[in-house]
N, C-alpha and C positions, 0 to 999 in steps of 0.2 A: 169437455174440456181435451185437449190428442190422449191419450196414455201416456205416451215418450214424453212430453211435454208438464206434466201434472208428474213422470217422477223427476226431472229438472227442479220443480219446484220442493219436492218432499225431501232430493238432495239438500235443501239450504231453507227452512224453517224461516230463520231469525228475517232472509233480504227479502223470499217470498209471502212476508205476509201482509203485504200492499194491495201486492200480484193477487191474491187467492181472494184476502178483502173484497177489495172489484169485485173480481169477477163472480164476487158468489149473489153479486148485487145487480149486475146489467151481465147481455149473452155478450161470449167471445163472437165476434165477427171473425177474427184474422189472425191465427196463431203461424210462427216457423219457429222452427230448429236449427241449430249447428254444429254441432257438438254437443258439449254440457253446455249452451247458453239459447235462452229459450223469450222470443217478444209474443205479445198476447194484443190487440187492439181489440180494445170496445170502448161503448162511448155512454158519458153520463151530461158533463155540461156541456165539453168538448169530449171529439175521437181522442181517446190517449194510445200514447204506443205504451204500455209498460215490458222493461227492462230488469231480466233476472239470470243472473249468468257473471264469471269473473276473468271472461279469456277474451283479448279483446281483439285477437285473428277472430275468434269465434262472433265480436258484435260484429267488428267489420263486414263476417258472410251474410250473416242474416238479415242485417244495412242492403247487400246488396240484393239480395228476395227480396223483402220490405220496398222498395226501391223510394221511401221517404212516404209512404201514399198520408200519412199526418205531418204535421210538423211539432206536436204537442207528446211531450216524453215523459216518464211518469218512474218516479223507484232508481232516477239515472246519481251513481257515485262521479263523486273527480273524474278517477281513470278514464271515463266512457268518454270521458267531455272530449278531448281532443277525435276521438273516430269517428264521434255527432259532428263535430266542425268543420272537419277536414273541409266539406268543401261547400259549408254552410256558415252564416253565422248567427248568434242568440240575439233573438228578441226581448225575452223577458227571459228571470231563471229568478229563482224562489227555492232558496235552501233552506233545511230544517235537521235538527239533531235528534235524531230516532231512539225514543226510550220505550221499552216492554215490562210488563207487570208477570215474572216470572209466573209461571200455570201455580204451585203449590201455595203461591202468596193472598192468604187471607186475608181481608182489611174487614177490619170493624166497618160496624156503619154508618150510614152521616149521623149530624146532630141538627141538624136540622130536616125539617118533613119537603117529601118535595114531590111531587105528582110530571105525569109523562107530560108532552110538548103535542099540543095537535098542529095539523099541516097551516089553520086559518094564521096563526101565529110568524107565521114565514114572513111577512111586510114588516111587521115589529123591529126584529132578528136585522134583520139584511140591515135595514133603516142602520140601528145602531154600531155594527161589524166594521172592526179593524182594515179590514178585505176586498172592503168595495171592490177592490181592481180586480179580483181575482176570483170574485164568488157574481155571484145571481142568486134574486129572490125565488127565481124556479128553481134551483140547485137544493137550495135552505129547505125550500114546498118539499123537494123530491125524498131528503138528508129526513123528514124530517116522520116522513109518508114510510120509507124502508128502514130504519131503526130505531138503538134508543136515543130517548132524550132523558133528559129532567130539568124544570125548574123548580125555583123556589119564588113563592106570593110574601107580603107581607103587606098586609089592611089592605087585601087586595089587588096586588100591586104584583106585578111580574117583576124581581127585583137582578136575576143573577139565574144564565141559566148553561146548557152544555148541550151539544150533538155530538153527531159522527161526521166525517167527509166522507166522501163518495169509493176512498179502501176502508173502511170502517175503522179509524183511528178517532180517537177521540181526539173531541177539539172545540172548537166556539165558544171556550167555554169566558163567560163574560158574567161581568156584579157591577150593576150601576153604580157607580162613583161614591155617591151617597151612604150607599152601606159597604164599603171593602173594609175590611179587617176586622171584621167579624166572625171571620170564618165559612162563610159561604162559600168561595170559592174549593174549597178544600170541601168540605159537605159535597156541593155537585158532581166533583168531579173521586168521589168516593162514593155516589148515586147513581155512577156513570158505569163504574167498575163494575158490582157487586150487578148491575141487569146484565154486565156484560157472563158474569158469570152464569146468571140463571140461565145466561141460553149456552154456556157450555160454549164463548167464541172467547180469543186470543186478546188480548191487553195492550193494547200503543197509541203512543202519540208521538205525533210529528210538532217538533216547536224552535223556535228561530233563538239565534245560536247568541243573541244578545236580551232576548229574556230572561231572567235568572229567576224573575219570581217563579213562574211559572216552574221552569228549572230543576228550583231546588226544592219545591211544594212535589215534582212528582218521583223525586227522592227522595224526600221524607216518608213518601207512601211505600216505598218498594222499587220503583222503576228505576231500570239498568239500564244505561248507554248500550246503543246499540252500535250504529255508527248517520254519517253522514248523508243525507240522498237530497237531491232537486227536484220542481219540476221546471221544463223547459219549452220556450216555444223561439222554433227558428224559425230562419226568412230564410 
């Protein structure tokens, strides 16, 4: 990563959380800047253009250089949409609220035993994902190989799990219906947070605004609201 791009990201520690996270896992294919705005492109499941900055004119200038070489954009804030869609339309959009855990927030250990997930469990996890339209089995396998994960087994059955997304945010938190209401989701989240702390990595999540149960859980554990962000595909 170029020094001037890194300097922009360092000035915006919360906004750049997913940008730094993504490019800690995947190589930078292209990087552009104008003023205090940066665009970095890399590939996980798709080729993503990550955005970081707060000036519409700078964003427009960066896009003129980029010339929409990919139509998948991440870390998109609401004010960016009129610039991105000036000559294009949105095919799909996934919006979330980002919450982060301050570095000095220490969580108690989970109340359930857990262990890391193996990449071979990707088909099982994908088959039970609520986000099949936005993910793939290969993507889940990649995440299991590259970052922290946690699973809880009861009587030999995997009944709950959590892992990370390509930007290193915590996600895919799932407990099978029969075992819900027993605190497994909270144990999984605590497990993931503690694993991140061991690696000295920042902790953040992206939650859809209507998912009040997950929002209440992260708030209970000390997470703080940052901002609304979206992933979009243009046409």
